[in-house]
SERO-95802 format. One record per residue (C-alpha): residue in three letters; x, y negated, z; residue number from 0. Coordinates in Angstrom, 3 decimals. Layout:
<sites>
{"Ala"; {X; Y; Z}; NUM};
...
</sites>
This chain:
<sites>
{"Unk"; {-58.136; 1.700; -19.371}; 0};
{"Unk"; {-61.628; 0.342; -18.761}; 1};
{"Unk"; {-63.985; 2.927; -17.348}; 2};
{"Unk"; {-67.156; 3.611; -19.320}; 3};
{"Unk"; {-70.590; 2.884; -17.829}; 4};
{"Unk"; {-71.325; 6.623; -17.924}; 5};
{"Unk"; {-68.183; 7.428; -15.922}; 6};
{"Unk"; {-69.036; 4.743; -13.376}; 7};
{"Unk"; {-72.550; 6.127; -13.036}; 8};
{"Unk"; {-71.222; 9.658; -12.437}; 9};
{"Unk"; {-68.731; 8.442; -9.811}; 10};
{"Unk"; {-71.364; 6.399; -7.977}; 11};
{"Unk"; {-73.937; 9.213; -8.063}; 12};
{"Unk"; {-71.440; 11.784; -6.779}; 13};
{"Unk"; {-70.298; 9.452; -4.036}; 14};
{"Unk"; {-73.867; 8.763; -2.931}; 15};
{"Unk"; {-74.457; 12.513; -2.541}; 16};
{"Unk"; {-71.242; 12.985; -0.518}; 17};
{"Unk"; {-71.961; 9.845; 1.513}; 18};
{"Unk"; {-75.472; 11.012; 2.331}; 19};
{"Unk"; {-74.078; 14.371; 3.441}; 20};
{"Unk"; {-71.529; 12.576; 5.601}; 21};
{"Unk"; {-74.211; 10.550; 7.332}; 22};
{"Unk"; {-76.296; 13.609; 8.197}; 23};
{"Unk"; {-77.642; 16.977; 6.952}; 24};
{"Unk"; {-80.489; 16.943; 4.455}; 25};
{"Unk"; {-83.957; 17.795; 5.654}; 26};
{"Unk"; {-83.157; 17.289; 9.304}; 27};
{"Unk"; {-83.611; 13.945; 10.971}; 28};
{"Unk"; {-80.896; 13.194; 13.488}; 29};
{"Unk"; {-80.781; 10.593; 16.193}; 30};
{"Unk"; {-78.701; 7.487; 15.597}; 31};
{"Unk"; {-75.048; 7.482; 16.715}; 32};
{"Unk"; {-75.885; 5.102; 19.553}; 33};
{"Unk"; {-78.758; 7.297; 20.771}; 34};
{"Unk"; {-76.673; 10.460; 20.540}; 35};
{"Unk"; {-73.808; 8.759; 22.313}; 36};
{"Unk"; {-76.104; 7.739; 25.152}; 37};
{"Unk"; {-77.052; 11.418; 25.501}; 38};
{"Unk"; {-73.390; 12.385; 25.545}; 39};
{"Unk"; {-72.671; 9.826; 28.240}; 40};
{"Unk"; {-75.504; 11.112; 30.393}; 41};
{"Unk"; {-74.181; 14.674; 29.980}; 42};
{"Unk"; {-70.688; 13.533; 30.877}; 43};
{"Unk"; {-71.845; 11.853; 34.034}; 44};
{"Unk"; {-73.597; 15.010; 35.283}; 45};
{"Unk"; {-70.160; 16.479; 35.935}; 46};
{"Unk"; {-69.143; 13.528; 38.120}; 47};
{"Unk"; {-69.974; 12.822; 41.787}; 48};
{"Unk"; {-73.418; 11.379; 42.528}; 49};
{"Unk"; {-73.906; 8.115; 40.621}; 50};
{"Unk"; {-73.795; 4.759; 42.436}; 51};
{"Unk"; {-76.989; 2.885; 43.307}; 52};
{"Unk"; {-78.776; 1.338; 40.324}; 53};
{"Unk"; {-77.537; -2.168; 39.449}; 54};
{"Unk"; {-79.529; -5.316; 40.043}; 55};
{"Unk"; {-81.792; -6.735; 37.322}; 56};
{"Unk"; {-79.153; -9.219; 36.096}; 57};
{"Unk"; {-76.444; -6.546; 36.104}; 58};
{"Unk"; {-78.753; -4.119; 34.298}; 59};
{"Unk"; {-79.329; -6.686; 31.556}; 60};
{"Unk"; {-75.587; -7.101; 31.090}; 61};
{"Unk"; {-75.099; -3.330; 31.090}; 62};
{"Unk"; {-77.817; -2.841; 28.468}; 63};
{"Unk"; {-76.307; -5.439; 26.135}; 64};
{"Unk"; {-72.847; -3.907; 26.314}; 65};
{"Unk"; {-73.992; -0.267; 26.024}; 66};
{"Unk"; {-74.535; -0.546; 22.256}; 67};
{"Unk"; {-70.784; -0.297; 21.716}; 68};
{"Unk"; {-70.984; 3.356; 22.760}; 69};
{"Unk"; {-71.948; 4.217; 19.186}; 70};
{"Unk"; {-68.341; 3.664; 18.150}; 71};
{"Unk"; {-67.217; 6.611; 20.226}; 72};
{"Unk"; {-69.600; 9.316; 19.097}; 73};
{"Unk"; {-67.202; 11.768; 17.472}; 74};
{"Unk"; {-69.423; 13.003; 14.652}; 75};
{"Unk"; {-70.075; 9.414; 13.680}; 76};
{"Unk"; {-66.330; 8.668; 13.622}; 77};
{"Unk"; {-65.332; 11.381; 11.142}; 78};
{"Unk"; {-68.254; 10.550; 8.860}; 79};
{"Unk"; {-67.294; 6.901; 8.928}; 80};
{"Unk"; {-63.694; 7.888; 8.099}; 81};
{"Unk"; {-64.897; 9.863; 5.079}; 82};
{"Unk"; {-66.954; 6.939; 3.803}; 83};
{"Unk"; {-64.015; 4.585; 4.322}; 84};
{"Unk"; {-61.806; 6.895; 2.268}; 85};
{"Unk"; {-64.364; 7.041; -0.522}; 86};
{"Unk"; {-64.739; 3.268; -0.432}; 87};
{"Unk"; {-60.969; 2.779; -0.670}; 88};
{"Unk"; {-60.726; 5.340; -3.505}; 89};
{"Unk"; {-63.631; 4.246; -5.685}; 90};
{"Unk"; {-64.262; 0.631; -4.561}; 91};
{"Unk"; {-67.862; 1.470; -3.629}; 92};
{"Unk"; {-68.551; -1.831; -1.905}; 93};
{"Unk"; {-67.818; -3.625; -5.173}; 94};
{"Unk"; {-69.756; -1.216; -7.416}; 95};
{"Unk"; {-72.830; -0.595; -5.297}; 96};
{"Unk"; {-73.355; -3.927; -3.566}; 97};
{"Unk"; {-73.074; -7.540; -4.576}; 98};
{"Unk"; {-73.278; -8.682; -0.966}; 99};
{"Unk"; {-69.853; -9.733; 0.272}; 100};
{"Unk"; {-70.708; -9.521; 3.964}; 101};
{"Unk"; {-71.376; -12.185; 6.592}; 102};
{"Unk"; {-69.608; -15.509; 6.363}; 103};
{"Unk"; {-66.563; -15.790; 8.616}; 104};
{"Unk"; {-68.233; -18.179; 11.087}; 105};
{"Unk"; {-71.102; -15.763; 11.739}; 106};
{"Unk"; {-68.855; -12.703; 11.719}; 107};
{"Unk"; {-66.669; -14.367; 14.359}; 108};
{"Unk"; {-69.570; -14.381; 16.805}; 109};
{"Unk"; {-69.975; -10.633; 16.371}; 110};
{"Unk"; {-66.226; -10.117; 16.762}; 111};
{"Unk"; {-66.450; -11.920; 20.118}; 112};
{"Unk"; {-69.402; -9.777; 21.181}; 113};
{"Unk"; {-67.695; -6.495; 20.290}; 114};
{"Unk"; {-64.414; -7.646; 21.846}; 115};
{"Unk"; {-66.206; -8.218; 25.159}; 116};
{"Unk"; {-68.204; -5.016; 24.833}; 117};
{"Unk"; {-65.121; -2.965; 23.947}; 118};
{"Unk"; {-63.165; -4.361; 26.891}; 119};
{"Unk"; {-65.909; -3.633; 29.393}; 120};
{"Unk"; {-66.520; -0.149; 27.988}; 121};
{"Unk"; {-62.780; 0.572; 28.127}; 122};
{"Unk"; {-62.787; -0.198; 31.850}; 123};
{"Unk"; {-65.776; 2.095; 32.346}; 124};
{"Unk"; {-64.336; 4.975; 30.282}; 125};
{"Unk"; {-60.921; 4.559; 31.910}; 126};
{"Unk"; {-62.404; 4.885; 35.407}; 127};
{"Unk"; {-64.476; 7.898; 34.338}; 128};
{"Unk"; {-61.412; 9.594; 32.796}; 129};
{"Unk"; {-59.394; 9.081; 35.995}; 130};
{"Unk"; {-62.291; 10.349; 38.109}; 131};
{"Unk"; {-62.553; 13.437; 35.882}; 132};
{"Unk"; {-58.956; 14.466; 36.653}; 133};
{"Unk"; {-59.340; 13.862; 40.392}; 134};
{"Unk"; {-58.922; 10.117; 40.873}; 135};
{"Unk"; {-55.915; 8.020; 41.811}; 136};
{"Unk"; {-54.538; 10.596; 44.263}; 137};
{"Unk"; {-54.575; 13.510; 41.799}; 138};
{"Unk"; {-51.131; 12.696; 40.392}; 139};
{"Unk"; {-52.242; 12.464; 36.750}; 140};
{"Unk"; {-52.677; 8.725; 36.187}; 141};
{"Unk"; {-49.585; 8.469; 33.967}; 142};
{"Unk"; {-50.838; 11.464; 31.993}; 143};
{"Unk"; {-54.208; 9.817; 31.369}; 144};
{"Unk"; {-52.487; 6.598; 30.325}; 145};
{"Unk"; {-50.164; 8.423; 27.911}; 146};
{"Unk"; {-52.970; 10.459; 26.373}; 147};
{"Unk"; {-54.959; 7.250; 25.789}; 148};
{"Unk"; {-51.991; 5.923; 23.814}; 149};
{"Unk"; {-51.933; 9.280; 22.016}; 150};
{"Unk"; {-55.512; 8.661; 20.891}; 151};
{"Unk"; {-54.416; 5.215; 19.664}; 152};
{"Unk"; {-51.540; 6.787; 17.710}; 153};
{"Unk"; {-53.837; 9.340; 16.068}; 154};
{"Unk"; {-56.342; 6.641; 15.157}; 155};
{"Unk"; {-53.565; 4.506; 13.631}; 156};
{"Unk"; {-52.543; 7.497; 11.509}; 157};
{"Unk"; {-56.144; 8.000; 10.370}; 158};
{"Unk"; {-56.324; 4.369; 9.251}; 159};
{"Unk"; {-53.329; 4.936; 6.999}; 160};
{"Unk"; {-54.745; 8.257; 5.802}; 161};
{"Unk"; {-57.992; 6.678; 4.606}; 162};
{"Unk"; {-56.087; 3.514; 3.540}; 163};
{"Unk"; {-58.795; 1.343; 5.080}; 164};
{"Unk"; {-59.489; -0.391; 8.402}; 165};
{"Unk"; {-63.156; -0.452; 9.508}; 166};
{"Unk"; {-62.730; -3.075; 12.239}; 167};
{"Unk"; {-64.432; -5.807; 10.186}; 168};
{"Unk"; {-67.623; -3.755; 10.128}; 169};
{"Unk"; {-68.134; -5.156; 13.643}; 170};
{"Unk"; {-68.722; -8.522; 11.965}; 171};
{"Unk"; {-70.849; -7.025; 9.164}; 172};
{"Unk"; {-68.025; -7.506; 6.681}; 173};
{"Unk"; {-66.471; -4.965; 4.352}; 174};
{"Unk"; {-63.441; -2.980; 5.551}; 175};
{"Unk"; {-60.033; -4.136; 4.378}; 176};
{"Unk"; {-57.303; -1.997; 2.842}; 177};
{"Unk"; {-54.558; -0.895; 5.229}; 178};
{"Unk"; {-51.747; 1.117; 3.701}; 179};
{"Unk"; {-48.654; 2.533; 5.371}; 180};
{"Unk"; {-46.142; -0.341; 5.666}; 181};
{"Unk"; {-42.847; 0.060; 3.794}; 182};
{"Unk"; {-40.581; -0.594; 6.755}; 183};
{"Unk"; {-36.830; -0.338; 7.031}; 184};
{"Unk"; {-35.222; 1.591; 9.852}; 185};
{"Unk"; {-34.061; -1.743; 11.287}; 186};
{"Unk"; {-37.685; -2.965; 11.338}; 187};
{"Unk"; {-38.775; -0.014; 13.488}; 188};
{"Unk"; {-35.796; -0.498; 15.822}; 189};
{"Unk"; {-36.677; -4.192; 16.149}; 190};
{"Unk"; {-40.237; -3.206; 17.130}; 191};
{"Unk"; {-39.147; -0.808; 19.896}; 192};
{"Unk"; {-38.920; -3.546; 22.594}; 193};
{"Unk"; {-42.518; -4.542; 21.800}; 194};
{"Unk"; {-43.607; -0.897; 21.947}; 195};
{"Unk"; {-41.805; -0.359; 25.257}; 196};
{"Unk"; {-43.404; -3.425; 26.844}; 197};
{"Unk"; {-46.815; -2.402; 25.471}; 198};
{"Unk"; {-46.412; 1.086; 26.981}; 199};
{"Unk"; {-45.310; -0.271; 30.369}; 200};
{"Unk"; {-48.073; -2.896; 30.482}; 201};
{"Unk"; {-50.740; -0.346; 29.569}; 202};
{"Unk"; {-49.622; 2.330; 32.032}; 203};
{"Unk"; {-49.279; -0.204; 34.857}; 204};
{"Unk"; {-52.785; -1.514; 34.095}; 205};
{"Unk"; {-54.220; 2.013; 34.273}; 206};
{"Unk"; {-52.576; 2.501; 37.688}; 207};
{"Unk"; {-53.866; -0.889; 38.880}; 208};
{"Unk"; {-57.430; -0.355; 37.667}; 209};
{"Unk"; {-57.383; 3.200; 39.010}; 210};
{"Unk"; {-56.499; 1.840; 42.451}; 211};
{"Unk"; {-59.339; -0.677; 42.589}; 212};
{"Unk"; {-61.119; -1.697; 39.349}; 213};
{"Unk"; {-62.411; -4.978; 40.777}; 214};
{"Unk"; {-59.351; -6.208; 42.650}; 215};
{"Unk"; {-57.145; -4.958; 39.803}; 216};
{"Unk"; {-58.997; -7.273; 37.412}; 217};
{"Unk"; {-58.507; -10.216; 39.762}; 218};
{"Unk"; {-54.756; -9.524; 39.973}; 219};
{"Unk"; {-54.518; -9.214; 36.196}; 220};
{"Unk"; {-56.178; -12.631; 35.911}; 221};
{"Unk"; {-52.957; -14.037; 37.392}; 222};
{"Unk"; {-50.954; -13.076; 34.292}; 223};
{"Unk"; {-49.913; -16.717; 33.501}; 224};
{"Unk"; {-47.891; -16.812; 36.754}; 225};
{"Unk"; {-45.700; -13.874; 35.721}; 226};
{"Unk"; {-45.604; -15.210; 32.167}; 227};
{"Unk"; {-44.236; -18.536; 33.410}; 228};
{"Unk"; {-41.569; -16.788; 35.504}; 229};
{"Unk"; {-40.485; -14.464; 32.674}; 230};
{"Unk"; {-40.380; -17.199; 30.052}; 231};
{"Unk"; {-38.480; -19.567; 32.367}; 232};
{"Unk"; {-35.731; -17.218; 33.546}; 233};
{"Unk"; {-35.443; -14.779; 30.607}; 234};
{"Unk"; {-36.368; -16.759; 27.498}; 235};
{"Unk"; {-35.448; -20.219; 28.813}; 236};
{"Unk"; {-38.876; -21.598; 27.920}; 237};
{"Unk"; {-40.372; -23.040; 31.107}; 238};
{"Unk"; {-43.977; -24.263; 31.170}; 239};
{"Unk"; {-44.767; -27.961; 31.107}; 240};
{"Unk"; {-45.204; -29.858; 34.365}; 241};
{"Unk"; {-48.986; -29.921; 33.926}; 242};
{"Unk"; {-49.100; -26.150; 33.459}; 243};
{"Unk"; {-46.741; -25.574; 36.386}; 244};
{"Unk"; {-49.134; -27.505; 38.632}; 245};
{"Unk"; {-51.854; -24.928; 37.856}; 246};
{"Unk"; {-49.775; -21.928; 39.005}; 247};
{"Unk"; {-50.280; -22.441; 42.792}; 248};
{"Unk"; {-54.040; -22.555; 42.183}; 249};
{"Unk"; {-53.950; -19.176; 40.416}; 250};
{"Unk"; {-51.739; -17.633; 43.117}; 251};
{"Unk"; {-53.996; -19.060; 45.828}; 252};
{"Unk"; {-57.091; -17.567; 44.198}; 253};
{"Unk"; {-55.558; -14.074; 43.992}; 254};
{"Unk"; {-54.269; -14.400; 47.576}; 255};
{"Unk"; {-57.688; -15.413; 48.919}; 256};
{"Unk"; {-59.312; -12.491; 47.091}; 257};
{"Unk"; {-56.922; -10.245; 49.063}; 258};
{"Unk"; {-58.268; -11.509; 52.401}; 259};
{"Unk"; {-60.966; -9.971; 54.534}; 260};
{"Unk"; {-62.662; -11.408; 57.612}; 261};
{"Unk"; {-62.783; -9.390; 60.803}; 262};
{"Unk"; {-66.489; -8.751; 61.601}; 263};
{"Unk"; {-65.899; -9.309; 65.344}; 264};
{"Unk"; {-63.405; -12.166; 65.627}; 265};
{"Unk"; {-64.014; -13.743; 62.218}; 266};
{"Unk"; {-60.270; -14.129; 61.672}; 267};
{"Unk"; {-58.834; -13.393; 58.238}; 268};
{"Unk"; {-56.156; -10.850; 57.429}; 269};
{"Unk"; {-54.711; -9.366; 54.244}; 270};
{"Unk"; {-56.593; -6.263; 53.173}; 271};
{"Unk"; {-56.247; -5.001; 49.620}; 272};
{"Unk"; {-55.450; -1.941; 47.550}; 273};
{"Unk"; {-51.646; -1.958; 47.311}; 274};
{"Unk"; {-51.666; 0.119; 44.108}; 275};
{"Unk"; {-53.910; -2.422; 42.377}; 276};
{"Unk"; {-51.743; -5.334; 43.541}; 277};
{"Unk"; {-48.277; -3.968; 42.789}; 278};
{"Unk"; {-49.088; -2.327; 39.481}; 279};
{"Unk"; {-51.229; -5.300; 38.456}; 280};
{"Unk"; {-48.203; -7.565; 38.941}; 281};
{"Unk"; {-45.985; -5.151; 36.995}; 282};
{"Unk"; {-48.564; -5.053; 34.188}; 283};
{"Unk"; {-48.632; -8.854; 34.083}; 284};
{"Unk"; {-44.828; -9.019; 33.881}; 285};
{"Unk"; {-44.603; -6.551; 31.004}; 286};
{"Unk"; {-47.498; -8.262; 29.223}; 287};
{"Unk"; {-45.455; -11.469; 29.375}; 288};
{"Unk"; {-42.392; -9.684; 27.974}; 289};
{"Unk"; {-44.526; -8.123; 25.254}; 290};
{"Unk"; {-45.926; -11.493; 24.168}; 291};
{"Unk"; {-42.487; -13.083; 23.905}; 292};
{"Unk"; {-40.910; -10.085; 22.152}; 293};
{"Unk"; {-43.820; -9.865; 19.726}; 294};
{"Unk"; {-43.469; -13.564; 18.845}; 295};
{"Unk"; {-39.730; -13.101; 18.321}; 296};
{"Unk"; {-40.392; -10.127; 16.032}; 297};
{"Unk"; {-43.013; -11.920; 13.919}; 298};
{"Unk"; {-40.839; -15.031; 13.590}; 299};
{"Unk"; {-38.699; -12.960; 11.209}; 300};
{"Unk"; {-40.526; -13.618; 7.931}; 301};
{"Unk"; {-38.956; -10.616; 6.170}; 302};
{"Unk"; {-40.204; -8.177; 8.803}; 303};
{"Unk"; {-43.585; -9.886; 8.833}; 304};
{"Unk"; {-43.846; -9.489; 5.052}; 305};
{"Unk"; {-42.917; -5.790; 5.146}; 306};
{"Unk"; {-45.530; -5.109; 7.834}; 307};
{"Unk"; {-48.152; -6.640; 5.564}; 308};
{"Unk"; {-50.514; -7.695; 8.328}; 309};
{"Unk"; {-51.284; -7.685; 12.038}; 310};
{"Unk"; {-53.135; -4.357; 11.740}; 311};
{"Unk"; {-50.034; -2.465; 10.649}; 312};
{"Unk"; {-47.821; -4.106; 13.252}; 313};
{"Unk"; {-50.297; -3.221; 16.011}; 314};
{"Unk"; {-50.563; 0.372; 14.735}; 315};
{"Unk"; {-46.777; 0.843; 14.766}; 316};
{"Unk"; {-46.570; -0.710; 18.250}; 317};
{"Unk"; {-49.132; 1.754; 19.647}; 318};
{"Unk"; {-47.375; 4.739; 18.045}; 319};
{"Unk"; {-44.062; 3.634; 19.575}; 320};
{"Unk"; {-45.776; 3.042; 22.939}; 321};
{"Unk"; {-47.060; 6.634; 22.899}; 322};
{"Unk"; {-43.652; 8.051; 21.919}; 323};
{"Unk"; {-41.932; 6.088; 24.696}; 324};
{"Unk"; {-44.557; 7.049; 27.306}; 325};
{"Unk"; {-44.264; 10.804; 26.693}; 326};
{"Unk"; {-40.852; 11.343; 28.347}; 327};
{"Unk"; {-41.885; 9.166; 31.313}; 328};
{"Unk"; {-45.038; 11.254; 31.708}; 329};
{"Unk"; {-43.090; 14.515; 31.583}; 330};
{"Unk"; {-40.504; 13.276; 34.096}; 331};
{"Unk"; {-43.030; 11.949; 36.602}; 332};
{"Unk"; {-46.051; 14.235; 36.173}; 333};
{"Unk"; {-44.751; 17.125; 34.063}; 334};
{"Unk"; {-45.534; 19.690; 36.761}; 335};
{"Unk"; {-49.173; 18.572; 36.677}; 336};
{"Unk"; {-49.547; 18.841; 32.908}; 337};
{"Unk"; {-50.791; 22.495; 32.863}; 338};
{"Unk"; {-53.483; 21.491; 35.360}; 339};
{"Unk"; {-54.397; 18.494; 33.195}; 340};
{"Unk"; {-54.679; 20.717; 30.102}; 341};
{"Unk"; {-56.971; 23.099; 32.008}; 342};
{"Unk"; {-59.199; 20.212; 33.138}; 343};
{"Unk"; {-59.215; 18.752; 29.623}; 344};
{"Unk"; {-60.293; 22.078; 28.085}; 345};
{"Unk"; {-62.970; 22.837; 30.688}; 346};
{"Unk"; {-64.354; 19.385; 31.523}; 347};
{"Unk"; {-66.501; 17.699; 28.906}; 348};
{"Unk"; {-66.378; 14.483; 30.951}; 349};
{"Unk"; {-62.567; 14.434; 30.831}; 350};
{"Unk"; {-62.422; 15.042; 27.067}; 351};
{"Unk"; {-65.065; 12.512; 26.212}; 352};
{"Unk"; {-63.937; 9.675; 28.456}; 353};
{"Unk"; {-60.255; 10.135; 27.641}; 354};
{"Unk"; {-60.826; 9.879; 23.884}; 355};
{"Unk"; {-63.415; 7.111; 24.272}; 356};
{"Unk"; {-61.122; 5.031; 26.500}; 357};
{"Unk"; {-58.260; 5.360; 23.997}; 358};
{"Unk"; {-60.513; 4.314; 21.119}; 359};
{"Unk"; {-61.997; 1.413; 23.084}; 360};
{"Unk"; {-58.519; 0.206; 24.039}; 361};
{"Unk"; {-57.345; 0.172; 20.411}; 362};
{"Unk"; {-60.484; -1.452; 19.011}; 363};
{"Unk"; {-60.944; -4.192; 21.600}; 364};
{"Unk"; {-57.294; -5.241; 21.380}; 365};
{"Unk"; {-57.534; -5.420; 17.603}; 366};
{"Unk"; {-60.725; -7.483; 17.868}; 367};
{"Unk"; {-59.109; -9.793; 20.425}; 368};
{"Unk"; {-56.208; -10.423; 18.048}; 369};
{"Unk"; {-58.591; -11.184; 15.197}; 370};
{"Unk"; {-60.794; -13.577; 17.155}; 371};
{"Unk"; {-57.963; -15.526; 18.820}; 372};
{"Unk"; {-56.218; -15.823; 15.452}; 373};
{"Unk"; {-59.346; -17.432; 13.948}; 374};
{"Unk"; {-59.960; -19.861; 16.830}; 375};
{"Unk"; {-58.013; -22.688; 18.388}; 376};
{"Unk"; {-56.081; -22.323; 21.659}; 377};
{"Unk"; {-58.804; -23.971; 23.764}; 378};
{"Unk"; {-61.539; -21.704; 22.372}; 379};
{"Unk"; {-59.297; -18.692; 22.914}; 380};
{"Unk"; {-58.673; -19.724; 26.527}; 381};
{"Unk"; {-62.383; -20.130; 27.234}; 382};
{"Unk"; {-63.085; -16.782; 25.558}; 383};
{"Unk"; {-60.477; -14.994; 27.678}; 384};
{"Unk"; {-61.871; -16.585; 30.827}; 385};
{"Unk"; {-65.435; -15.561; 29.974}; 386};
{"Unk"; {-64.220; -12.040; 29.215}; 387};
{"Unk"; {-62.703; -11.628; 32.673}; 388};
{"Unk"; {-65.925; -12.802; 34.349}; 389};
{"Unk"; {-68.029; -10.400; 32.270}; 390};
{"Unk"; {-65.704; -7.458; 32.985}; 391};
{"Unk"; {-65.802; -8.169; 36.725}; 392};
{"Unk"; {-69.609; -8.351; 36.773}; 393};
{"Unk"; {-69.947; -5.228; 34.643}; 394};
{"Unk"; {-67.557; -3.139; 36.758}; 395};
{"Unk"; {-69.293; -4.297; 39.926}; 396};
{"Unk"; {-72.588; -3.149; 38.393}; 397};
{"Unk"; {-71.498; 0.332; 37.250}; 398};
{"Unk"; {-69.409; 1.170; 40.334}; 399};
{"Unk"; {-72.111; 0.022; 42.754}; 400};
{"Unk"; {-69.376; -1.828; 44.676}; 401};
{"Unk"; {-70.298; -5.517; 44.903}; 402};
{"Unk"; {-67.626; -8.180; 45.084}; 403};
{"Unk"; {-66.985; -9.479; 48.599}; 404};
{"Unk"; {-67.431; -13.191; 49.319}; 405};
{"Unk"; {-63.642; -13.561; 49.432}; 406};
{"Unk"; {-63.270; -11.799; 46.082}; 407};
{"Unk"; {-65.941; -13.990; 44.492}; 408};
{"Unk"; {-64.304; -17.201; 45.698}; 409};
{"Unk"; {-60.784; -15.989; 44.939}; 410};
{"Unk"; {-61.723; -14.759; 41.470}; 411};
{"Unk"; {-63.467; -18.050; 40.669}; 412};
{"Unk"; {-60.437; -20.085; 41.749}; 413};
{"Unk"; {-57.917; -17.804; 39.967}; 414};
{"Unk"; {-59.866; -17.520; 36.698}; 415};
{"Unk"; {-60.643; -21.244; 36.739}; 416};
{"Unk"; {-56.944; -21.941; 37.237}; 417};
{"Unk"; {-56.106; -19.708; 34.269}; 418};
{"Unk"; {-58.597; -21.606; 32.105}; 419};
{"Unk"; {-57.044; -24.948; 33.008}; 420};
{"Unk"; {-53.507; -23.556; 32.608}; 421};
{"Unk"; {-54.270; -22.234; 29.135}; 422};
{"Unk"; {-55.917; -25.374; 27.790}; 423};
{"Unk"; {-54.597; -28.401; 29.690}; 424};
{"Unk"; {-51.691; -29.206; 27.349}; 425};
{"Unk"; {-53.916; -29.066; 24.267}; 426};
{"Unk"; {-56.568; -31.247; 25.923}; 427};
{"Unk"; {-53.983; -33.844; 26.967}; 428};
{"Unk"; {-52.421; -33.784; 23.488}; 429};
{"Unk"; {-55.809; -34.393; 21.858}; 430};
{"Unk"; {-56.596; -37.251; 24.233}; 431};
{"Unk"; {-53.242; -38.886; 23.448}; 432};
{"Unk"; {-53.823; -38.535; 19.699}; 433};
{"Unk"; {-57.310; -39.982; 20.080}; 434};
{"Unk"; {-55.940; -42.906; 22.089}; 435};
{"Unk"; {-53.283; -43.630; 19.452}; 436};
{"Unk"; {-55.854; -43.445; 16.650}; 437};
{"Unk"; {-58.183; -45.790; 18.542}; 438};
</sites>
C-alpha cells in the first residue's frame, strides 16, 4: 500500500520532534558532544596521578587533531545517536528528509582513514588510563580489564542489531547501513569459534603487552609479520615468498635493537626491555596470525559468508564469542580480584569512563580498518598500516611524557620499514613484471 502524503507528513513531523528531543532538551543550550567529552576526560584525569609534562609543539598538534574522536565516546551522545538510527531504520528518514546521498566513496575513504588512525590512538590512551585506574600492571586485573573491554564490544554489537543499523559510515559523512541479526546455523557459529578464540587471545595479550610498556609494546607488535610467516609456514603450509622471507631478519633486527640500551659509563650495549611487553607482544602477534588465517578459511565458505550477510555481522559475532571465551579465563586467573574490580568500577569515574571508551574505540577502529583496507589495494593498505604505527608511537610518547630512546627510534624505524617492504614487495615486483611484459 502506498502511503499518503498526509501520512508521510505526520511521520516526518513526529520524528523531527522525537529527534530534536534526542539531540538535547528544548530551551536549554548544551555543549557539543566533543566539548562535553573533553570535560569528561579532564574530570577523569583528576583522579589519576599527576599528569606527565606537556608535550612538545609537534606532539601537541598531533594530539589536538586526534582528540576530536572523543565525541564518539560521550555516553549521552551515544544513546541519542542510537535512537536516531532506530528511527532512521524504521521510517527511512534519510530518504524522506534529505536528497543528499552522502559523500562520494573516494572522499569518504579519506575520513575513514582519519577516524581509523584517531580511534586506534585513542584506544591506546583509554586502555592505559583504564589499567592505571585499577592499579596498573601489577594490580592483577589486566585480564579483567581486557575481558570487560570485549564485554563493551559485545553489548555494542547487540545494540547494532537492536536498532537494525550500523552508524560506522557516518565517519565518512555517509548514511548508516542496515545491519540485521544474521540468520546463522549452529554449525556457522561453531565454525566461527576458532576465530573468536584467536581474537580473544590476541586482544588480551595485546592489553598485557601495552600495559607493560605502551611504547615498546607497539614496537614488538610491529613485528607481527614474523610470527605470521612462522604460523603460516608450519601450521597452514603456506610459507612466504623468498622476497618476503628476506625482509624478516630486518624486522627482527629492528625489534632487537629497540630492546638495547647503552650503558652511560662504558657505552656498551645490553638488552634492557619490559619482559611483559615483549613476551605478550609476541603471543599477541602469534594469535593475530592464527586469527587472520582462520578468518580467511571461514569466509572462503560462500554459504557461511552469505548467511552472515556482511563483514559487520561477522565481526560482531566474533567479538561476542571472544567475550564469552574470555570470561572463564578471567574468572580462573583473576576471579579473586573481581570483587575489588567491581568496587573500583562503581567508585571510580575514571575506571568506568576509560573502560567503556576503550572498548568502544577498539570496536570502531577495527571496523574502520576493515572497511578502509577492503576498499584499497594491498600496497595502499600496507602504507596505511605503517603510517598508523608511527602515529600511534608518536601519540603515546606525547601523552605519557616518556620520549622514545635513540635505540627505540632507530629500532622502530628499521622494524616498521621492514614491515612496509614485507607487505608490499611481492605486489610491486608483480606490477613491474607485468609492466615489462606489456612494454
